[in-house]
N, CA, C and O atoms as a Maestro MAE file, in Angstrom:
{
 s_m_m2io_version
 :::
 2.0.0
}

f_m_ct {
 s_m_title
 :::
 protein
 m_atom[248] {
  # First column is atom index #
  i_m_mmod_type
  r_m_x_coord
  r_m_y_coord
  r_m_z_coord
  i_m_residue_number
  s_m_chain_name
  s_m_pdb_residue_name
  s_m_pdb_atom_name
  i_m_atomic_number
  :::
  1 25 0.899 -4.696 6.548 1 A "MET " " N  " 7
  2 3 0.442 -5.226 5.299 1 A "MET " " CA " 6
  3 2 0.089 -6.687 5.534 1 A "MET " " C  " 6
  4 15 0.788 -7.393 6.260 1 A "MET " " O  " 8
  5 25 -0.991 -7.133 4.920 2 A "SER " " N  " 7
  6 3 -1.377 -8.539 5.013 2 A "SER " " CA " 6
  7 2 -1.913 -9.008 3.671 2 A "SER " " C  " 6
  8 15 -2.308 -8.200 2.830 2 A "SER " " O  " 8
  9 25 -1.923 -10.305 3.482 3 A "ALA " " N  " 7
  10 3 -2.407 -10.878 2.226 3 A "ALA " " CA " 6
  11 2 -3.905 -11.144 2.327 3 A "ALA " " C  " 6
  12 15 -4.426 -11.426 3.406 3 A "ALA " " O  " 8
  13 25 -4.584 -11.050 1.196 4 A "GLY " " N  " 7
  14 3 -6.007 -11.356 1.144 4 A "GLY " " CA " 6
  15 2 -6.876 -10.117 1.141 4 A "GLY " " C  " 6
  16 15 -6.406 -8.998 1.347 4 A "GLY " " O  " 8
  17 25 -8.164 -10.349 0.900 5 A "LYS " " N  " 7
  18 3 -9.145 -9.267 0.858 5 A "LYS " " CA " 6
  19 2 -9.446 -8.799 2.282 5 A "LYS " " C  " 6
  20 15 -9.547 -9.626 3.189 5 A "LYS " " O  " 8
  21 25 -9.590 -7.481 2.496 6 A "PRO " " N  " 7
  22 3 -9.867 -6.985 3.850 6 A "PRO " " CA " 6
  23 2 -11.262 -7.393 4.324 6 A "PRO " " C  " 6
  24 15 -12.164 -7.629 3.522 6 A "PRO " " O  " 8
  25 25 -11.416 -7.469 5.658 7 A "HIS " " N  " 7
  26 3 -12.705 -7.850 6.244 7 A "HIS " " CA " 6
  27 2 -13.771 -6.782 6.021 7 A "HIS " " C  " 6
  28 15 -14.958 -7.103 5.960 7 A "HIS " " O  " 8
  29 25 -13.373 -5.528 5.899 8 A "ALA " " N  " 7
  30 3 -14.301 -4.414 5.661 8 A "ALA " " CA " 6
  31 2 -13.874 -3.706 4.377 8 A "ALA " " C  " 6
  32 15 -13.305 -2.617 4.442 8 A "ALA " " O  " 8
  33 25 -14.138 -4.307 3.202 9 A "PRO " " N  " 7
  34 3 -13.640 -3.745 1.939 9 A "PRO " " CA " 6
  35 2 -14.120 -2.330 1.650 9 A "PRO " " C  " 6
  36 15 -13.480 -1.612 0.882 9 A "PRO " " O  " 8
  37 25 -15.224 -1.916 2.243 10 A "GLU " " N  " 7
  38 3 -15.727 -0.560 2.005 10 A "GLU " " CA " 6
  39 2 -14.795 0.507 2.583 10 A "GLU " " C  " 6
  40 15 -14.909 1.680 2.227 10 A "GLU " " O  " 8
  41 25 -13.887 0.120 3.459 11 A "LYS " " N  " 7
  42 3 -12.940 1.061 4.064 11 A "LYS " " CA " 6
  43 2 -11.630 1.158 3.287 11 A "LYS " " C  " 6
  44 15 -10.699 1.842 3.712 11 A "LYS " " O  " 8
  45 25 -11.562 0.465 2.135 12 A "PHE " " N  " 7
  46 3 -10.328 0.402 1.366 12 A "PHE " " CA " 6
  47 2 -10.562 0.766 -0.093 12 A "PHE " " C  " 6
  48 15 -11.640 0.526 -0.637 12 A "PHE " " O  " 8
  49 25 -9.545 1.347 -0.723 13 A "ASP " " N  " 7
  50 3 -9.533 1.550 -2.171 13 A "ASP " " CA " 6
  51 2 -8.785 0.375 -2.775 13 A "ASP " " C  " 6
  52 15 -7.758 -0.055 -2.250 13 A "ASP " " O  " 8
  53 25 -9.303 -0.142 -3.883 14 A "GLU " " N  " 7
  54 3 -8.654 -1.258 -4.567 14 A "GLU " " CA " 6
  55 2 -7.910 -0.738 -5.786 14 A "GLU " " C  " 6
  56 15 -8.482 -0.023 -6.608 14 A "GLU " " O  " 8
  57 25 -6.646 -1.092 -5.906 15 A "VAL " " N  " 7
  58 3 -5.843 -0.741 -7.079 15 A "VAL " " CA " 6
  59 2 -5.156 -2.004 -7.577 15 A "VAL " " C  " 6
  60 15 -4.948 -2.948 -6.816 15 A "VAL " " O  " 8
  61 25 -4.806 -2.016 -8.852 16 A "ILE " " N  " 7
  62 3 -4.092 -3.142 -9.437 16 A "ILE " " CA " 6
  63 2 -2.644 -2.711 -9.678 16 A "ILE " " C  " 6
  64 15 -2.398 -1.708 -10.348 16 A "ILE " " O  " 8
  65 25 -1.696 -3.460 -9.138 17 A "VAL " " N  " 7
  66 3 -0.270 -3.173 -9.289 17 A "VAL " " CA " 6
  67 2 0.386 -4.395 -9.914 17 A "VAL " " C  " 6
  68 15 0.446 -5.458 -9.295 17 A "VAL " " O  " 8
  69 25 0.876 -4.245 -11.132 18 A "ASP " " N  " 7
  70 3 1.525 -5.358 -11.834 18 A "ASP " " CA " 6
  71 2 0.669 -6.622 -11.798 18 A "ASP " " C  " 6
  72 15 1.184 -7.725 -11.614 18 A "ASP " " O  " 8
  73 25 -0.648 -6.452 -11.976 19 A "GLY " " N  " 7
  74 3 -1.560 -7.591 -12.012 19 A "GLY " " CA " 6
  75 2 -1.994 -8.108 -10.653 19 A "GLY " " C  " 6
  76 15 -2.696 -9.116 -10.581 19 A "GLY " " O  " 8
  77 25 -1.598 -7.449 -9.574 20 A "ILE " " N  " 7
  78 3 -1.951 -7.878 -8.220 20 A "ILE " " CA " 6
  79 2 -2.899 -6.855 -7.609 20 A "ILE " " C  " 6
  80 15 -2.629 -5.654 -7.647 20 A "ILE " " O  " 8
  81 25 -4.030 -7.335 -7.036 21 A "LYS " " N  " 7
  82 3 -4.950 -6.438 -6.340 21 A "LYS " " CA " 6
  83 2 -4.320 -6.007 -5.026 21 A "LYS " " C  " 6
  84 15 -3.836 -6.829 -4.248 21 A "LYS " " O  " 8
  85 25 -4.337 -4.697 -4.797 22 A "VAL " " N  " 7
  86 3 -3.802 -4.133 -3.562 22 A "VAL " " CA " 6
  87 2 -4.892 -3.260 -2.956 22 A "VAL " " C  " 6
  88 15 -5.522 -2.469 -3.659 22 A "VAL " " O  " 8
  89 25 -5.113 -3.402 -1.656 23 A "TYR " " N  " 7
  90 3 -6.116 -2.611 -0.958 23 A "TYR " " CA " 6
  91 2 -5.417 -1.595 -0.065 23 A "TYR " " C  " 6
  92 15 -4.591 -1.955 0.774 23 A "TYR " " O  " 8
  93 25 -5.758 -0.315 -0.255 24 A "ILE " " N  " 7
  94 3 -5.180 0.779 0.524 24 A "ILE " " CA " 6
  95 2 -6.275 1.348 1.420 24 A "ILE " " C  " 6
  96 15 -7.349 1.709 0.939 24 A "ILE " " O  " 8
  97 25 -6.006 1.428 2.714 25 A "PHE " " N  " 7
  98 3 -6.961 1.990 3.663 25 A "PHE " " CA " 6
  99 2 -7.302 3.415 3.240 25 A "PHE " " C  " 6
  100 15 -6.408 4.231 3.015 25 A "PHE " " O  " 8
  101 25 -8.598 3.716 3.131 26 A "LYS " " N  " 7
  102 3 -9.027 5.029 2.631 26 A "LYS " " CA " 6
  103 2 -8.547 6.184 3.501 26 A "LYS " " C  " 6
  104 15 -8.366 7.296 3.006 26 A "LYS " " O  " 8
  105 25 -8.340 5.935 4.787 27 A "GLU " " N  " 7
  106 3 -7.899 7.004 5.686 27 A "GLU " " CA " 6
  107 2 -6.381 7.011 5.876 27 A "GLU " " C  " 6
  108 15 -5.873 7.678 6.778 27 A "GLU " " O  " 8
  109 25 -5.664 6.281 5.041 28 A "ALA " " N  " 7
  110 3 -4.200 6.243 5.143 28 A "ALA " " CA " 6
  111 2 -3.630 7.637 4.907 28 A "ALA " " C  " 6
  112 15 -4.119 8.386 4.061 28 A "ALA " " O  " 8
  113 25 -2.608 7.969 5.652 29 A "VAL " " N  " 7
  114 3 -1.937 9.261 5.516 29 A "VAL " " CA " 6
  115 2 -0.655 9.023 4.725 29 A "VAL " " C  " 6
  116 15 0.109 8.100 5.009 29 A "VAL " " O  " 8
  117 25 -0.438 9.873 3.730 30 A "SER " " N  " 7
  118 3 0.746 9.697 2.885 30 A "SER " " CA " 6
  119 2 1.539 10.994 2.778 30 A "SER " " C  " 6
  120 15 1.064 12.073 3.134 30 A "SER " " O  " 8
  121 25 2.753 10.852 2.280 31 A "VAL " " N  " 7
  122 3 3.576 12.024 1.995 31 A "VAL " " CA " 6
  123 2 2.905 12.808 0.867 31 A "VAL " " C  " 6
  124 15 2.088 12.246 0.138 31 A "VAL " " O  " 8
  125 25 3.232 14.097 0.708 32 A "PRO " " N  " 7
  126 3 2.592 14.908 -0.333 32 A "PRO " " CA " 6
  127 2 2.725 14.334 -1.750 32 A "PRO " " C  " 6
  128 15 1.852 14.556 -2.590 32 A "PRO " " O  " 8
  129 25 3.803 13.604 -2.017 33 A "GLU " " N  " 7
  130 3 4.011 13.035 -3.353 33 A "GLU " " CA " 6
  131 2 3.122 11.822 -3.619 33 A "GLU " " C  " 6
  132 15 3.024 11.369 -4.759 33 A "GLU " " O  " 8
  133 25 2.479 11.295 -2.589 34 A "GLY " " N  " 7
  134 3 1.580 10.159 -2.754 34 A "GLY " " CA " 6
  135 2 2.228 8.832 -2.394 34 A "GLY " " C  " 6
  136 15 3.371 8.781 -1.938 34 A "GLY " " O  " 8
  137 25 1.482 7.769 -2.608 35 A "ILE " " N  " 7
  138 3 1.925 6.417 -2.287 35 A "ILE " " CA " 6
  139 2 2.424 5.747 -3.558 35 A "ILE " " C  " 6
  140 15 1.780 5.830 -4.604 35 A "ILE " " O  " 8
  141 25 3.564 5.086 -3.468 36 A "LYS " " N  " 7
  142 3 4.113 4.342 -4.603 36 A "LYS " " CA " 6
  143 2 4.132 2.861 -4.227 36 A "LYS " " C  " 6
  144 15 4.699 2.478 -3.204 36 A "LYS " " O  " 8
  145 25 3.509 2.038 -5.062 37 A "ILE " " N  " 7
  146 3 3.458 0.595 -4.831 37 A "ILE " " CA " 6
  147 2 4.101 -0.086 -6.025 37 A "ILE " " C  " 6
  148 15 3.776 0.227 -7.170 37 A "ILE " " O  " 8
  149 25 5.007 -1.009 -5.767 38 A "SER " " N  " 7
  150 3 5.671 -1.710 -6.862 38 A "SER " " CA " 6
  151 2 6.097 -3.099 -6.415 38 A "SER " " C  " 6
  152 15 6.161 -3.394 -5.222 38 A "SER " " O  " 8
  153 25 6.388 -3.951 -7.404 39 A "LEU " " N  " 7
  154 3 6.974 -5.259 -7.143 39 A "LEU " " CA " 6
  155 2 8.479 -5.128 -7.281 39 A "LEU " " C  " 6
  156 15 8.966 -4.484 -8.210 39 A "LEU " " O  " 8
  157 25 9.210 -5.730 -6.374 40 A "VAL " " N  " 7
  158 3 10.666 -5.704 -6.473 40 A "VAL " " CA " 6
  159 2 11.192 -7.130 -6.515 40 A "VAL " " C  " 6
  160 15 10.586 -8.050 -5.965 40 A "VAL " " O  " 8
  161 25 12.310 -7.293 -7.167 41 A "GLY " " N  " 7
  162 3 12.922 -8.602 -7.319 41 A "GLY " " CA " 6
  163 2 13.111 -8.917 -8.790 41 A "GLY " " C  " 6
  164 15 12.628 -8.189 -9.657 41 A "GLY " " O  " 8
  165 25 13.807 -9.992 -9.063 42 A "ASP " " N  " 7
  166 3 14.019 -10.422 -10.437 42 A "ASP " " CA " 6
  167 2 12.803 -11.179 -10.941 42 A "ASP " " C  " 6
  168 15 12.078 -11.781 -10.149 42 A "ASP " " O  " 8
  169 25 12.572 -11.159 -12.230 43 A "TRP " " N  " 7
  170 3 11.353 -11.743 -12.800 43 A "TRP " " CA " 6
  171 2 11.266 -13.246 -12.597 43 A "TRP " " C  " 6
  172 15 10.163 -13.792 -12.629 43 A "TRP " " O  " 8
  173 25 12.380 -13.937 -12.389 44 A "TRP " " N  " 7
  174 3 12.338 -15.396 -12.285 44 A "TRP " " CA " 6
  175 2 12.282 -15.895 -10.836 44 A "TRP " " C  " 6
  176 15 12.174 -17.099 -10.601 44 A "TRP " " O  " 8
  177 25 12.355 -14.974 -9.863 45 A "ILE " " N  " 7
  178 3 12.268 -15.389 -8.466 45 A "ILE " " CA " 6
  179 2 11.122 -14.666 -7.791 45 A "ILE " " C  " 6
  180 15 10.507 -13.771 -8.370 45 A "ILE " " O  " 8
  181 25 10.843 -15.059 -6.568 46 A "PHE " " N  " 7
  182 3 9.745 -14.473 -5.800 46 A "PHE " " CA " 6
  183 2 9.880 -12.955 -5.721 46 A "PHE " " C  " 6
  184 15 10.959 -12.431 -5.442 46 A "PHE " " O  " 8
  185 25 8.797 -12.271 -5.966 47 A "HIS " " N  " 7
  186 3 8.757 -10.815 -5.841 47 A "HIS " " CA " 6
  187 2 8.150 -10.444 -4.492 47 A "HIS " " C  " 6
  188 15 7.444 -11.237 -3.869 47 A "HIS " " O  " 8
  189 25 8.433 -9.250 -4.068 48 A "ARG " " N  " 7
  190 3 7.766 -8.732 -2.877 48 A "ARG " " CA " 6
  191 2 7.148 -7.386 -3.224 48 A "ARG " " C  " 6
  192 15 7.630 -6.665 -4.098 48 A "ARG " " O  " 8
  193 25 6.098 -7.073 -2.536 49 A "LEU " " N  " 7
  194 3 5.411 -5.811 -2.737 49 A "LEU " " CA " 6
  195 2 6.124 -4.749 -1.915 49 A "LEU " " C  " 6
  196 15 6.354 -4.930 -0.720 49 A "LEU " " O  " 8
  197 25 6.469 -3.655 -2.550 50 A "GLN " " N  " 7
  198 3 7.129 -2.550 -1.856 50 A "GLN " " CA " 6
  199 2 6.179 -1.365 -1.837 50 A "GLN " " C  " 6
  200 15 5.664 -0.956 -2.877 50 A "GLN " " O  " 8
  201 25 5.952 -0.820 -0.661 51 A "VAL " " N  " 7
  202 3 5.060 0.331 -0.501 51 A "VAL " " CA " 6
  203 2 5.878 1.475 0.078 51 A "VAL " " C  " 6
  204 15 6.529 1.325 1.112 51 A "VAL " " O  " 8
  205 25 5.839 2.609 -0.591 52 A "GLU " " N  " 7
  206 3 6.558 3.798 -0.132 52 A "GLU " " CA " 6
  207 2 5.571 4.955 -0.007 52 A "GLU " " C  " 6
  208 15 4.606 5.044 -0.766 52 A "GLU " " O  " 8
  209 25 5.818 5.826 0.945 53 A "GLY " " N  " 7
  210 3 5.037 7.048 1.054 53 A "GLY " " CA " 6
  211 2 3.961 7.048 2.118 53 A "GLY " " C  " 6
  212 15 3.299 8.067 2.312 53 A "GLY " " O  " 8
  213 25 3.762 5.931 2.820 54 A "LEU " " N  " 7
  214 3 2.786 5.925 3.905 54 A "LEU " " CA " 6
  215 2 3.409 6.532 5.153 54 A "LEU " " C  " 6
  216 15 4.592 6.336 5.427 54 A "LEU " " O  " 8
  217 25 2.608 7.266 5.900 55 A "ILE " " N  " 7
  218 3 3.056 7.849 7.160 55 A "ILE " " CA " 6
  219 2 2.331 7.098 8.272 55 A "ILE " " C  " 6
  220 15 1.102 7.120 8.345 55 A "ILE " " O  " 8
  221 25 3.092 6.435 9.134 56 A "TYR " " N  " 7
  222 3 2.500 5.635 10.203 56 A "TYR " " CA " 6
  223 2 2.326 6.414 11.490 56 A "TYR " " C  " 6
  224 15 1.444 6.100 12.289 56 A "TYR " " O  " 8
  225 25 3.139 7.409 11.702 57 A "GLU " " N  " 7
  226 3 3.024 8.251 12.889 57 A "GLU " " CA " 6
  227 2 3.140 9.703 12.468 57 A "GLU " " C  " 6
  228 15 3.945 10.056 11.607 57 A "GLU " " O  " 8
  229 25 2.330 10.531 13.084 58 A "GLN " " N  " 7
  230 3 2.412 11.957 12.808 58 A "GLN " " CA " 6
  231 2 2.892 12.662 14.065 58 A "GLN " " C  " 6
  232 15 2.447 12.337 15.165 58 A "GLN " " O  " 8
  233 25 3.790 13.619 13.914 59 A "PRO " " N  " 7
  234 3 4.254 14.355 15.093 59 A "PRO " " CA " 6
  235 2 3.111 15.151 15.717 59 A "PRO " " C  " 6
  236 15 2.211 15.625 15.023 59 A "PRO " " O  " 8
  237 25 3.166 15.283 17.019 60 A "ILE " " N  " 7
  238 3 2.145 16.054 17.734 60 A "ILE " " CA " 6
  239 2 2.517 17.528 17.631 60 A "ILE " " C  " 6
  240 15 3.630 17.931 17.971 60 A "ILE " " O  " 8
  241 25 1.560 18.325 17.153 61 A "ALA " " N  " 7
  242 3 1.806 19.767 16.988 61 A "ALA " " CA " 6
  243 2 1.910 20.439 18.351 61 A "ALA " " C  " 6
  244 15 1.263 20.025 19.313 61 A "ALA " " O  " 8
  245 25 2.731 21.477 18.419 62 A "GLY " " N  " 7
  246 3 2.794 22.286 19.613 62 A "GLY " " CA " 6
  247 2 3.956 21.976 20.434 62 A "GLY " " C  " 6
  248 15 4.147 22.584 21.487 62 A "GLY " " O  " 8
  :::
 }
 m_bond[247] {
  # First column is bond index #
  i_m_from
  i_m_to
  i_m_order
  :::
  1 1 2 1
  2 2 3 1
  3 3 4 2
  4 3 5 1
  5 5 6 1
  6 6 7 1
  7 7 8 2
  8 7 9 1
  9 9 10 1
  10 10 11 1
  11 11 12 2
  12 11 13 1
  13 13 14 1
  14 14 15 1
  15 15 16 2
  16 15 17 1
  17 17 18 1
  18 18 19 1
  19 19 20 2
  20 19 21 1
  21 21 22 1
  22 22 23 1
  23 23 24 2
  24 23 25 1
  25 25 26 1
  26 26 27 1
  27 27 28 2
  28 27 29 1
  29 29 30 1
  30 30 31 1
  31 31 32 2
  32 31 33 1
  33 33 34 1
  34 34 35 1
  35 35 36 2
  36 35 37 1
  37 37 38 1
  38 38 39 1
  39 39 40 2
  40 39 41 1
  41 41 42 1
  42 42 43 1
  43 43 44 2
  44 43 45 1
  45 45 46 1
  46 46 47 1
  47 47 48 2
  48 47 49 1
  49 49 50 1
  50 50 51 1
  51 51 52 2
  52 51 53 1
  53 53 54 1
  54 54 55 1
  55 55 56 2
  56 55 57 1
  57 57 58 1
  58 58 59 1
  59 59 60 2
  60 59 61 1
  61 61 62 1
  62 62 63 1
  63 63 64 2
  64 63 65 1
  65 65 66 1
  66 66 67 1
  67 67 68 2
  68 67 69 1
  69 69 70 1
  70 70 71 1
  71 71 72 2
  72 71 73 1
  73 73 74 1
  74 74 75 1
  75 75 76 2
  76 75 77 1
  77 77 78 1
  78 78 79 1
  79 79 80 2
  80 79 81 1
  81 81 82 1
  82 82 83 1
  83 83 84 2
  84 83 85 1
  85 85 86 1
  86 86 87 1
  87 87 88 2
  88 87 89 1
  89 89 90 1
  90 90 91 1
  91 91 92 2
  92 91 93 1
  93 93 94 1
  94 94 95 1
  95 95 96 2
  96 95 97 1
  97 97 98 1
  98 98 99 1
  99 99 100 2
  100 99 101 1
  101 101 102 1
  102 102 103 1
  103 103 104 2
  104 103 105 1
  105 105 106 1
  106 106 107 1
  107 107 108 2
  108 107 109 1
  109 109 110 1
  110 110 111 1
  111 111 112 2
  112 111 113 1
  113 113 114 1
  114 114 115 1
  115 115 116 2
  116 115 117 1
  117 117 118 1
  118 118 119 1
  119 119 120 2
  120 119 121 1
  121 121 122 1
  122 122 123 1
  123 123 124 2
  124 123 125 1
  125 125 126 1
  126 126 127 1
  127 127 128 2
  128 127 129 1
  129 129 130 1
  130 130 131 1
  131 131 132 2
  132 131 133 1
  133 133 134 1
  134 134 135 1
  135 135 136 2
  136 135 137 1
  137 137 138 1
  138 138 139 1
  139 139 140 2
  140 139 141 1
  141 141 142 1
  142 142 143 1
  143 143 144 2
  144 143 145 1
  145 145 146 1
  146 146 147 1
  147 147 148 2
  148 147 149 1
  149 149 150 1
  150 150 151 1
  151 151 152 2
  152 151 153 1
  153 153 154 1
  154 154 155 1
  155 155 156 2
  156 155 157 1
  157 157 158 1
  158 158 159 1
  159 159 160 2
  160 159 161 1
  161 161 162 1
  162 162 163 1
  163 163 164 2
  164 163 165 1
  165 165 166 1
  166 166 167 1
  167 167 168 2
  168 167 169 1
  169 169 170 1
  170 170 171 1
  171 171 172 2
  172 171 173 1
  173 173 174 1
  174 174 175 1
  175 175 176 2
  176 175 177 1
  177 177 178 1
  178 178 179 1
  179 179 180 2
  180 179 181 1
  181 181 182 1
  182 182 183 1
  183 183 184 2
  184 183 185 1
  185 185 186 1
  186 186 187 1
  187 187 188 2
  188 187 189 1
  189 189 190 1
  190 190 191 1
  191 191 192 2
  192 191 193 1
  193 193 194 1
  194 194 195 1
  195 195 196 2
  196 195 197 1
  197 197 198 1
  198 198 199 1
  199 199 200 2
  200 199 201 1
  201 201 202 1
  202 202 203 1
  203 203 204 2
  204 203 205 1
  205 205 206 1
  206 206 207 1
  207 207 208 2
  208 207 209 1
  209 209 210 1
  210 210 211 1
  211 211 212 2
  212 211 213 1
  213 213 214 1
  214 214 215 1
  215 215 216 2
  216 215 217 1
  217 217 218 1
  218 218 219 1
  219 219 220 2
  220 219 221 1
  221 221 222 1
  222 222 223 1
  223 223 224 2
  224 223 225 1
  225 225 226 1
  226 226 227 1
  227 227 228 2
  228 227 229 1
  229 229 230 1
  230 230 231 1
  231 231 232 2
  232 231 233 1
  233 233 234 1
  234 234 235 1
  235 235 236 2
  236 235 237 1
  237 237 238 1
  238 238 239 1
  239 239 240 2
  240 239 241 1
  241 241 242 1
  242 242 243 1
  243 243 244 2
  244 243 245 1
  245 245 246 1
  246 246 247 1
  247 247 248 2
  :::
 }
}
């Protein structure tokens, strides 16, 4: 994950999460339930973006 607009925005879907633009790679692989993006932390301190459901490695079949 990185901050800022991607260099090739056509390869990403843009979604708004709690007022923050988030770019998801169009070819990202996710769990069947989908990707969940949220802000975590208390409202008066720094929040962090939490992303759940992305699959970074897939097992090799066979």
